[in-house]
C-alpha positions in Angstrom: 177.9 125.8 7.6 178.2 123.6 10.4 180.0 124.6 13.8 183.3 123.8 14.4 182.1 121.7 17.3 179.4 119.8 15.1 181.6 117.5 13.2 184.4 115.9 14.6 186.0 115.4 18.0 188.8 117.5 19.4 191.1 115.1 20.2 194.4 115.9 18.9 197.2 117.9 20.8 200.6 119.1 19.9 202.4 115.9 19.7 199.6 114.1 17.6 199.6 116.7 15.4 203.2 117.3 14.8 203.9 113.5 14.8 200.8 113.7 11.5 203.4 116.5 9.9 206.1 114.6 10.5 204.7 111.4 9.2 203.4 112.7 6.2 206.4 115.0 5.2 208.8 111.8 5.7 207.7 109.2 3.0 208.6 107.8 -0.2 210.8 111.0 -1.3 213.4 110.5 1.0 213.6 106.7 0.1 213.1 106.9 -3.8 213.7 110.6 -5.1 217.0 111.2 -3.2 218.6 109.6 -5.9 217.3 111.3 -9.0 217.8 114.4 -7.4 221.7 113.4 -6.7 221.5 113.0 -10.3 220.6 116.7 -10.7 222.8 118.0 -8.0 225.6 115.9 -7.8 227.1 115.9 -4.1 225.4 119.3 -3.2 222.3 117.2 -3.0 222.1 117.8 1.0 222.0 121.7 -0.1 219.0 120.8 -2.6 217.3 119.3 0.6 218.1 122.5 2.6 216.9 124.7 -0.4 213.9 122.9 -0.8 213.0 123.2 3.0 213.6 127.2 2.9 211.3 127.7 0.4 208.5 125.7 1.8 209.5 127.8 5.0 208.8 131.0 3.2 204.9 129.8 2.4 204.3 127.9 5.7 204.4 131.3 7.2 201.4 132.4 4.9 200.0 129.1 6.0 200.2 130.0 9.6 198.9 133.2 9.4 195.9 132.6 7.4 195.2 129.4 9.7 195.2 131.4 12.4 192.5 133.3 10.7 190.1 130.7 9.3 191.0 127.2 11.5 189.0 125.0 9.0 189.4 121.7 7.9 189.7 123.1 4.4 193.1 124.8 4.3 193.6 126.0 1.1 190.4 126.0 -0.3 189.0 128.2 3.1 191.4 130.4 2.4 190.6 131.1 -1.2 187.0 131.4 -0.7 187.9 134.7 1.3 188.8 136.5 -1.4 188.2 134.9 -5.0 184.9 133.7 -6.5 183.5 130.2 -6.0 185.0 128.8 -9.1 188.5 129.8 -7.7 188.0 128.6 -4.4 186.7 125.1 -5.8 189.8 125.0 -8.4 192.0 125.7 -5.2 190.3 122.9 -2.9 190.2 120.5 -5.8 193.7 121.1 -6.7 195.1 120.5 -3.3 192.6 117.4 -2.9 193.9 115.9 -6.3 197.8 116.4 -5.0 197.0 114.9 -2.0 195.1 111.7 -3.7 198.0 111.5 -6.4 200.4 111.7 -3.5 198.5 108.8 -1.7 198.8 106.8 -5.5 202.7 107.7 -5.6 203.4 106.5 -2.2 201.6 103.7 -2.4 203.5 102.8 -5.6 206.8 103.3 -3.3 205.4 101.0 -0.8 204.7 98.2 -3.1 208.5 98.7 -4.4 209.7 97.8 -0.6 207.1 95.2 -0.1 208.5 93.1 -3.0 211.8 92.6 -1.5 210.0 90.5 1.1 206.9 88.9 -0.7 206.8 88.3 -4.2 203.6 89.9 -5.1 202.7 92.3 -8.2 203.7 95.9 -7.6 199.7 97.1 -8.6 198.0 95.0 -6.6 200.2 95.3 -3.6 199.8 99.5 -3.9 195.4 98.9 -4.0 195.3 96.8 -1.3 197.5 99.0 0.8 195.4 101.9 -0.4 192.0 100.0 0.9 193.4 99.7 3.9 194.3 102.8 4.9 191.0 103.7 3.5 189.1 101.2 5.9 191.5 102.6 8.6 190.7 106.2 7.8 186.9 105.6 8.0 186.8 104.9 12.0 188.2 108.3 12.4 191.3 110.1 13.2 190.9 109.5 16.8 191.5 105.8 17.0 194.4 106.1 14.5 196.4 108.9 16.3 198.3 106.6 18.6 199.2 104.6 15.3 200.5 107.8 13.4 202.6 108.7 16.5 204.1 104.8 16.7 204.3 104.9 12.8 206.2 108.6 12.7 208.7 107.3 15.7 209.7 104.2 13.3 210.3 106.7 10.7 212.1 109.0 12.4 214.3 106.1 13.7 214.9 104.3 11.0 216.2 107.8 9.0 218.2 108.2 12.5 219.8 104.7 12.3 221.1 105.6 8.8 222.8 108.6 9.7 224.1 106.7 12.9 225.2 103.7 10.8 227.2 106.1 7.7 228.4 108.7 10.2 231.7 107.5 10.3 232.1 107.9 6.3 231.6 111.7 6.4 234.4 113.1 5.2 235.2 110.5 2.8 234.0 112.1 -0.6 233.5 116.1 -1.4 230.2 117.2 -0.3 230.6 120.8 -2.2 231.0 119.3 -5.6 228.4 119.6 -7.7 226.6 120.6 -10.8 226.4 124.5 -9.6 223.4 126.2 -8.7 221.3 125.3 -11.6 221.6 121.6 -10.7 221.1 122.5 -6.8 217.7 124.1 -7.8 216.4 121.0 -10.2 217.3 118.7 -7.4 215.6 120.7 -5.1 212.4 121.0 -7.4 212.2 117.2 -7.1 213.0 116.5 -3.9 210.4 119.0 -3.1 208.1 116.1 -3.1 209.7 114.7 0.0 208.3 117.8 1.6 204.7 117.7 0.7 202.4 117.3 3.2 203.8 119.9 5.8 200.8 122.2 4.7 198.6 119.4 5.6 198.5 119.4 9.4 196.6 122.4 9.0 193.5 119.9 7.5 193.3 118.2 11.1 192.3 122.0 12.6 188.8 120.9 13.5 189.7 117.6 15.1 192.7 119.7 16.8 192.2 121.0 21.1 193.2 125.1 20.5 194.2 125.1 16.9 195.3 128.6 16.5 198.0 128.1 18.9 198.4 124.7 18.3 198.4 124.3 14.6 200.9 126.4 13.9 203.4 125.3 16.3 202.9 121.9 14.8 203.4 122.8 11.3 207.0 124.6 12.0 208.4 121.8 14.4 207.2 119.0 11.6 208.9 121.0 8.8 212.1 121.5 11.2 212.3 118.0 12.2 211.9 116.5 8.8 214.5 119.1 7.5 217.4 118.1 10.1 216.9 114.7 9.0 216.7 114.8 5.7 220.2 117.0 5.4 222.0 114.6 7.7 220.3 111.6 5.6 221.7 113.3 2.5 224.9 114.3 3.7 225.6 110.6 4.8 224.3 109.0 1.7 226.3 111.2 -0.5 229.4 110.1 2.1 228.9 106.1 1.7 228.2 105.6 -2.0 229.5 108.6 -3.5 227.5 110.9 -5.9 227.5 108.9 -8.6 226.5 105.8 -6.7 223.7 107.4 -5.0 222.2 108.7 -8.2 221.8 105.7 -9.8 220.9 103.5 -6.7 216.9 102.4 -7.2 216.9 102.0 -3.3 219.4 104.2 -2.1 219.2 104.0 1.8 219.1 100.1 1.9 222.2 100.4 -0.2 223.7 103.0 2.3 223.0 100.1 5.2 224.2 97.3 2.7 227.3 99.0 2.5 228.2 100.2 5.9 227.2 97.2 7.9 225.2 94.9 5.4 223.3 91.7 7.2 219.9 92.2 9.0 220.4 96.0 8.4 219.3 95.8 4.8 215.8 94.4 5.8 215.4 96.5 8.9 215.6 99.5 7.0 213.3 97.7 4.2 210.4 97.4 6.9 211.4 100.9 8.2 210.4 101.8 4.6 206.9 100.1 4.6 206.0 101.9 7.8 207.3 105.0 6.5 205.3 104.5 3.1 202.0 103.2 4.6 201.9 106.0 7.4 202.5 108.6 4.6 199.6 107.1 2.2 197.1 107.2 5.4 197.9 110.9 6.3 197.4 111.9 2.6 194.3 110.0 1.9 193.1 111.5 5.2 193.7 114.9 4.4 192.0 114.6 1.1 189.3 113.5 2.2 189.2 116.5 4.9 189.3 118.6 1.6 186.4 117.2 0.1 184.3 117.4 3.2 185.1 121.2 3.5 184.1 122.0 0.2 180.7 120.1 0.5 180.3 122.0 4.0 180.7 125.4 2.8 178.2 124.7 -0.4 180.6 124.9 -3.3 179.9 121.1 -4.0 177.0 119.2 -3.1 176.5 119.1 0.9 176.4 115.0 0.6 180.2 115.5 0.7 179.9 116.7 4.1 178.1 114.0 5.6 180.3 112.8 8.3 179.7 109.5 10.4 178.9 109.6 14.0 181.3 112.6 14.6 184.3 110.6 12.9 184.7 111.0 9.5 183.1 111.9 6.0 182.5 108.6 4.8 181.5 109.3 1.0 184.8 111.7 1.0 187.1 108.9 1.7 185.7 106.2 -0.2 186.0 108.5 -3.3 189.3 109.2 -2.3 190.6 105.8 -2.0 188.7 104.4 -5.3 190.7 107.4 -7.3 194.1 106.8 -5.7 193.5 103.0 -6.8 193.0 104.2 -10.5 196.0 106.7 -10.4 198.4 104.0 -9.0 197.3 101.5 -11.9 197.6 104.3 -14.4 201.3 106.4 -13.6 204.5 105.4 -12.2 205.8 106.9 -9.0 208.3 109.7 -10.4 205.0 111.1 -13.0 202.9 111.3 -10.4 205.6 112.7 -7.9 205.9 115.7 -10.5 202.4 116.0 -11.0 201.9 116.5 -7.2 204.4 118.8 -7.1 202.7 121.0 -9.9 199.7 121.2 -8.5 201.0 122.1 -4.8 203.2 125.0 -6.7 199.6 126.2 -8.0 198.5 126.0 -4.1 201.3 127.9 -2.5 200.8 130.6 -5.3 197.4 131.0 -4.3 198.0 130.8 -0.6 200.8 133.8 -0.7 198.4 135.6 -3.1 195.6 135.3 -0.1 197.8 136.5 2.1 198.5 139.9 0.3 195.1 140.6 -0.7 193.6 140.0 2.8 196.3 142.7 4.2 194.7 144.8 2.0 191.2 144.1 2.4 190.9 143.1 5.8 193.9 144.6 7.9 192.1 145.1 11.1 191.3 141.3 11.0 192.6 139.8 14.1 195.6 137.5 13.3 196.9 135.5 16.2 199.6 134.6 14.1 201.0 137.1 12.1 203.8 137.4 9.4 206.4 139.5 10.3 207.8 142.4 7.9 206.1 144.4 5.6 206.6 147.6 3.1 203.4 149.5 4.1 200.3 146.7 3.7 202.6 144.3 1.4 204.2 141.4 3.5 207.4 140.7 2.3 207.4 136.9 3.1 204.8 136.0 0.9 206.2 137.7 -2.0 209.3 135.9 -1.5 207.6 132.4 -1.3 205.8 133.7 -4.5 209.3 134.4 -6.1 210.7 130.9 -5.0 207.7 128.9 -6.0 207.9 130.4 -9.4 211.5 129.2 -9.3 210.8 125.9 -8.6 207.8 125.5 -11.3 210.2 126.3 -13.9 212.1 123.2 -13.2 208.9 121.0 -14.1 209.1 118.8 -17.0 206.2 118.8 -19.6 204.4 115.1 -18.7 203.7 115.5 -15.6 202.8 119.3 -15.9 200.2 117.7 -18.6 199.0 115.4 -15.9 198.3 118.2 -13.6 196.7 120.7 -15.8 194.4 117.5 -17.1 193.2 116.8 -13.7 193.0 120.6 -13.1 190.3 120.8 -15.9 188.7 117.9 -15.4 187.8 119.1 -11.7 186.7 122.8 -13.8 184.2 120.3 -15.8 182.8 118.6 -12.7 182.2 121.8 -11.1 180.4 123.3 -14.1 178.2 120.4 -14.5 177.4 120.3 -10.9 176.5 123.9 -11.0 174.4 123.5 -13.8 172.2 120.9 -12.0 171.9 123.1 -9.2 
């Protein structure tokens, strides 16, 4: 295995890593999926936002403990490798990498939808063009892209703040407590969960981060907290401006909020912000997927050719593979199906991460943990157990088609792993 210092330049600080987290979280979800979430939750969609965040936070604590113990670029794969056999750790890494590729494909389709407001261009062509462009940028290494990430993240946050400010005077015009009960709130949380995917991918930048034991956990929680506050405020304003029924039927909800509030050039401005948001998320998801594939090659679970890096900057073969796979998926699937398939894969990763924390507390109680999840009954940590329960509750809301897509992608990975093992 390569040492930490042999592969990537440690150039990222707390600001850069937090911005990356915010950038990958705030993406197509808030711009597109708030409508379907409102169909399920009604005026309580803002509670769905808050609930999804709380459920993510439970597992975030497990990520923080494991990252402090094993600050490797592979995150979920590296964690599973500590307690499970190779085929399980491969499936874990493959599942997370595929989830990120599927997410990149979904978000690129969101980018294409907003681009169509400015340019009459085929949706699939625009999606593929974006994926190829972010792949080319990723090849140069995150040390070159880090300030672009910060700049785009500032635009993303500024856009959502603009929506909140413009529509704030409508708060109180409609009820924010009428909806479809707890079942509707939970169902809404299960689909808007996609809007939070990526907070854990802060960890994939560990090998490019200064003082990762300290910086990565702090950045992870900061990114999740910032995104949650923005999401809840945006949901409250969107319901207040459009009403629950209007928001549920809107295909471009935040654009419609701006149009209803002040109209004019603001509609184009929020459309431009949406383009920056989805482009940034696609870049970060693609980069994280390539880092996951690199880690599996680096640890010997798959061929070592996937661990080759170009001038200490980026795993070139993995980056090419991610861009190609995302292009194919963007041609084959719609945004909503790809989003829910991503959710299904991430639920599996959350379950594994929480289980690993529990097992390691039994097997390695004396291993140093710079960050340790509080509250335990004996050697059983309580928070990871709650994380498992929360993840299962969300997974029960999945529809069959995206679930089948997720299962098919996992089995495809196991088939590839079996063939690769047989050759070796």
